C-alpha positions as CSV (number, residue, x, y, z in Angstrom):
1,X,50.4,-19.7,-0.3
2,X,47.0,-21.2,0.4
3,X,44.0,-19.3,-1.0
4,X,40.2,-19.3,-0.7
5,X,38.3,-17.7,-3.6
6,X,34.7,-16.5,-3.3
7,X,33.4,-15.4,-6.7
8,X,30.0,-16.1,-8.3
9,X,31.1,-15.8,-12.0
10,X,32.2,-19.3,-12.9
11,X,34.6,-18.3,-15.7
12,X,36.3,-15.7,-13.5
13,X,36.4,-18.1,-10.5
14,X,38.0,-20.9,-12.6
15,X,40.3,-18.4,-14.3
16,X,41.6,-17.2,-10.9
17,X,42.1,-20.8,-9.8
18,X,44.2,-21.6,-12.9
19,X,46.1,-18.3,-12.7
20,X,47.0,-18.7,-9.0
21,X,47.9,-22.4,-9.3
22,X,50.0,-21.8,-12.4
23,X,51.9,-19.2,-10.2
24,X,52.7,-21.9,-7.7
25,X,49.9,-21.2,-5.1
26,X,47.3,-23.6,-3.8
27,X,43.6,-22.8,-4.0
28,X,42.1,-24.8,-1.2
29,X,38.5,-23.7,-1.9
30,X,36.6,-21.9,-4.7
31,X,33.1,-20.9,-3.6
32,X,30.3,-19.4,-5.7
33,X,28.8,-17.5,-2.8
34,X,29.5,-16.5,0.9
35,X,27.0,-18.9,2.4
36,X,29.6,-21.5,3.5
37,X,32.6,-19.2,3.7
38,X,32.9,-19.0,7.4
39,X,32.5,-22.7,7.8
40,X,35.1,-23.3,5.1
41,X,37.6,-21.0,6.7
42,X,37.1,-22.7,10.0
43,X,38.0,-26.1,8.7
44,X,41.2,-25.3,6.7
45,X,44.2,-23.1,6.8
46,X,44.4,-20.2,4.3
47,X,46.8,-17.3,3.9
48,X,44.5,-15.2,1.7
49,X,40.8,-14.8,0.9
50,X,39.9,-13.3,-2.5
51,X,36.2,-12.3,-2.8
52,X,33.8,-10.2,-4.8
53,X,31.7,-7.4,-3.2
54,X,28.4,-8.5,-4.8
55,X,27.5,-12.2,-4.3
56,X,24.3,-14.3,-4.4
57,X,21.5,-14.1,-3.4
58,X,20.9,-10.4,-3.7
59,X,24.1,-9.3,-5.4
60,X,24.4,-6.2,-3.3
61,X,27.0,-6.3,-0.5
62,X,27.1,-9.9,0.7
63,X,30.8,-10.2,-0.2
64,X,32.1,-7.2,1.6
65,X,29.9,-7.9,4.6
66,X,31.4,-11.4,4.6
67,X,34.9,-9.8,4.6
68,X,34.0,-7.8,7.7
69,X,32.7,-10.9,9.4
70,X,35.9,-12.8,8.5
71,X,38.0,-10.0,9.8
72,X,36.0,-9.8,13.1
73,X,36.5,-13.6,13.6
74,X,40.1,-13.6,12.4
75,X,41.8,-10.2,12.3
76,X,45.0,-11.9,10.9
77,X,43.3,-13.2,7.7
78,X,44.6,-11.4,4.6
79,X,41.7,-10.3,2.4
80,X,41.7,-9.1,-1.2
81,X,38.5,-7.6,-2.5
82,X,38.3,-8.0,-6.2
83,X,35.2,-6.3,-7.7
84,X,33.7,-4.1,-10.3
85,X,32.2,-1.9,-7.6
86,X,33.4,0.3,-4.7
87,X,31.0,-0.4,-1.8
88,X,31.9,2.8,0.1
89,X,30.3,2.4,3.4
90,X,31.6,-1.1,4.2
91,X,34.9,-0.6,2.4
92,X,35.6,2.4,4.8
93,X,34.7,0.2,7.8
94,X,36.9,-2.6,6.6
95,X,39.9,-0.4,5.9
96,X,39.6,1.7,9.1
97,X,39.1,-1.4,11.3
98,X,42.4,-3.0,10.2
99,X,44.2,-2.2,7.0
100,X,47.0,-4.7,7.4
101,X,46.8,-7.5,4.9
102,X,44.1,-5.9,2.9
103,X,43.6,-5.2,-0.7
104,X,40.7,-3.7,-2.8
105,X,41.2,-3.9,-6.6
106,X,38.7,-3.1,-9.4
107,X,38.4,-5.9,-11.9
108,X,38.2,-3.6,-14.9
109,X,41.4,-1.9,-13.9
110,X,43.5,-5.0,-13.4
111,X,45.5,-4.8,-16.7
112,X,48.5,-7.0,-15.9
113,X,48.6,-10.6,-14.6
114,X,51.9,-10.3,-12.9
115,X,50.9,-7.1,-11.2
116,X,47.8,-8.8,-9.9
117,X,49.8,-11.7,-8.6
118,X,52.2,-9.3,-6.9
119,X,49.3,-7.5,-5.3
120,X,47.8,-10.8,-4.0
121,X,51.2,-11.9,-2.6
122,X,51.7,-8.4,-1.0
123,X,48.3,-8.5,0.7
124,X,49.0,-12.1,1.9
125,X,52.3,-10.7,3.4
126,X,50.5,-8.1,5.4
127,X,50.6,-5.1,3.0
128,X,47.7,-2.8,2.0
129,X,47.0,-2.5,-1.7
130,X,44.2,-0.2,-2.8
131,X,43.2,0.7,-6.3
132,X,43.6,4.5,-6.8
133,X,40.0,4.7,-7.9
134,X,38.9,3.1,-4.7
135,X,40.8,5.7,-2.7
136,X,39.4,8.5,-4.7
137,X,35.8,7.4,-4.1
138,X,36.3,6.9,-0.4
139,X,37.9,10.3,-0.1
140,X,34.9,11.7,-2.1
141,X,32.5,10.1,0.4
142,X,34.4,11.6,3.3
143,X,34.2,15.0,1.8
144,X,30.4,14.6,1.4
145,X,30.1,13.4,5.0
146,X,32.1,16.4,6.3
147,X,29.3,18.7,5.5
148,X,27.1,16.9,8.0
149,X,29.8,17.4,10.6
150,X,29.0,21.1,10.5
151,X,25.5,20.5,11.9
152,X,24.6,20.9,15.6
153,X,22.9,17.9,17.4
154,X,19.6,19.7,17.1
155,X,20.0,20.3,13.4
156,X,20.8,16.7,12.9
157,X,17.6,15.7,14.8
158,X,15.6,18.0,12.5
159,X,17.3,16.6,9.4
160,X,16.6,13.0,10.5
161,X,12.9,13.8,11.0
162,X,12.8,15.6,7.6
163,X,14.2,12.3,6.1
164,X,11.2,10.5,7.7
165,X,8.9,12.8,5.7
166,X,7.7,14.8,8.7
167,X,6.3,18.3,8.2
168,X,7.7,21.3,10.2
169,X,4.7,21.1,12.6
170,X,5.3,17.4,13.1
171,X,9.0,18.0,13.7
172,X,8.2,20.7,16.2
173,X,5.9,18.4,18.1
174,X,8.4,15.5,18.1
175,X,11.2,17.8,19.4
176,X,9.0,19.9,21.8
177,X,10.0,23.1,20.1
178,X,8.2,25.8,18.2
179,X,7.6,25.8,14.5
180,X,9.6,29.0,14.3
181,X,12.6,27.2,15.9
182,X,12.2,24.4,13.4
183,X,12.3,26.9,10.5
184,X,15.5,28.5,11.9
185,X,17.2,25.1,12.3
186,X,16.2,24.1,8.7
187,X,17.5,27.4,7.4
188,X,20.8,26.9,9.3
189,X,21.3,23.4,8.0
190,X,20.6,24.5,4.4
191,X,23.4,27.0,4.8
192,X,25.8,24.5,6.4
193,X,25.1,21.9,3.7
194,X,25.9,24.5,1.0
195,X,22.4,24.3,-0.4
196,X,21.8,27.6,-2.0
197,X,18.4,28.9,-3.0
198,X,17.5,27.9,-6.6
199,X,14.5,28.1,-8.8
200,X,14.9,24.5,-9.9
201,X,16.2,22.7,-6.8
202,X,14.1,21.7,-3.7
203,X,16.6,22.3,-0.9
204,X,14.5,20.1,1.5
205,X,14.8,17.1,-0.8
206,X,18.6,17.8,-1.4
207,X,19.2,18.0,2.4
208,X,17.4,14.7,2.9
209,X,19.4,13.1,0.1
210,X,22.6,14.2,1.7
211,X,21.5,12.7,5.0
212,X,20.5,9.4,3.4
213,X,23.6,9.3,1.3
214,X,25.8,9.5,4.3
215,X,23.8,6.8,6.1
216,X,23.8,4.3,3.2
217,X,27.2,5.0,1.9
218,X,25.9,6.0,-1.5
């Protein structure tokens, strides 16, 4: 099969090239970042894209966002994400959008060369191959998000304004309701988010962190 690799670590990138070519595959491009990835894929035929989550210049989520862009442009492109990290938000989007021909493996958990090659070939053939740890973290994120699903639309509005640092009076003014109503909504959302009264915990801060965590995928 014909493979494109997008990996910034030169030793790993060259190691993957050697490994895959020794197994009889052809690496048509080995890129250090995602800058020219779309242009490269547009000019050559490839059966599989292998890429990291964190790539230059910011080393945050360039790789997995590139994977989403590739899938949007070519839904049939098989993609194997090979990384040290689980980028929960974009991984969920990538998997739910189209899981055929998709893999997500953690570098530190790839313990067998033949198993890795089998996974790559399976993904290229249209299978879905997910590391169990990736699945566990995505399910954990879904459980965290499910708490927010308990909130009413008004409670969500209040929480969003809390996340902006607004006081109860400012929230009341923004939503055209009384401060008493704001206090009731906040009390209700504390209960629905399972934030019990504690001498050491600030429930307002914890509620905001829950909100931001769901938005950012943290």
